[in-house]
N, C-alpha and C positions, 0 to 999 in steps of 0.2 A: 898362105899369105907370105910373100917374100919382100924383105926389105933390101933395097939396093944400097950400095956403098953410099954413106953419108945420110941416108934417110933415118929419121927418128920417129916419124908419125905415119900411121896408116889408118884409114877408116874402113869399117865393115858396114856395108849398106844393108839395111833391113827394110824390106818392102812390107808395109802394113796395109792390109786389105780393109778398106772402109765399107763396112756393111751397115744395114739399117736395123739390126737386131739389138734391142735392149738386152744387155748382158753384164755380167760381172767384169771388172777389170781383169786383164790376162797378162801373164808374164812370159818372157822369152829369156832363157839363160844361155849365154854364150861363154864357152870355156876355151882358154888358150892352153896348148899342150905341145910337147916335143919340140922345143926350140933347138935350132942347129946353127952353128956347130956346137955340139953338146958340151965340150970342154970349157968354152969361153962364154957361152950364153945360158942364162938361167931365167926362170920365170920370176917376175917381180911380185910386189905385195898384193896386186889385184889380178890374179889370173882368171877370175870368174866375174862376169858382169851380168846383172839382172836388169832387163829393160821392161818397164810396165806399159802396156797399151791401155790407156784410160778410155773407157767407154764414153762416147759422146752422143749416144742415141737417146731420144726422148723415151721416157717410161710410158707404157700404155696407160690409158684411162680405163676405168671400169664403171659400167652402168647397166641398168636393166635394158633389155632390147626394146621394150615398150614402156611407156609411162603408166599405162593401165591396161587391164584385160578383164575378161569375164568368162564364165563357164557354168554349165548346169550343175546343180548340187549333187546330181547322180554320178558325176565324173570325178574320180579321185585317183591319184593325186593330181592337183593342179600344179603344173611345172612353170615356173617363172624364169625365163631365160635371162641370164646375165652374161654380158659380152666384154671382152677386152677390145680396145680400139685397134690393136695390132698384136701379133704374136710376140712373146717375150722369150728370151733365151734362159730365163730363170723362173723359179716358182713364184707365183703371185697369189696372195691371199687377201680376202676381204670378208669382214664380219657382216652379218645381217641380223635384224631383230624386228619383231612386230612392234610398230610404234603408234598404232591408232586404227581407226575403222569402226564400223557399226556392228560387225559380227563378233560373237563371243568365242574366245579361244578356250584352251584347256579341255578340248574334247566336246564342247557344246555345239559349235558350228564348224570349227576347224581345229587342227592340231599343227602347230609350228613352233618349235623351240628356237631360240636364238642359236646361231651357229657361225661357222666359218666356211666359205667356199675356197677351194684350192684349185688354181689353174697351174698345171705342170707345164714345163717348158714346151712351147709350141701350141698349147691349147688356147682357144679363144672363146669358147662357150661352155658355160656350166648352168645348172638349173637349181633353183630353190624350190623344193617340193612341199606343197601345202597339202596335208591330208584333210579332205573335206568330209565332215561327218554326214553320212547319208541316212542314218536312222537314229531315232531318239527313243 
């Protein structure tokens, strides 16, 4: 960047790409160096500038792919698909737990402990696996 005689201000243009990916805020660091002529020009108090790009994209929603499903008791595990509405640029987690129903858990009709599903960046589908007890 060159300052002409009499100029005191210059702008550095930063083109920010607007994507649709939910992600963490990101920073760009710009550093000034090597002012000339060296004998009469020095760097001031702020030779480094940090610009933060604030993410403005909607966070994905998380839900079961279907509201209900069924399967034979001879088929195990039963995989219940859970989807994100859109891919995220960061890790998304969601907790799950058995909250009702007529089957008996704890290994009588099925086994499913509470847990957490983890969607890593870019993943949009995970499964909650229920182990169906096929013999008693």
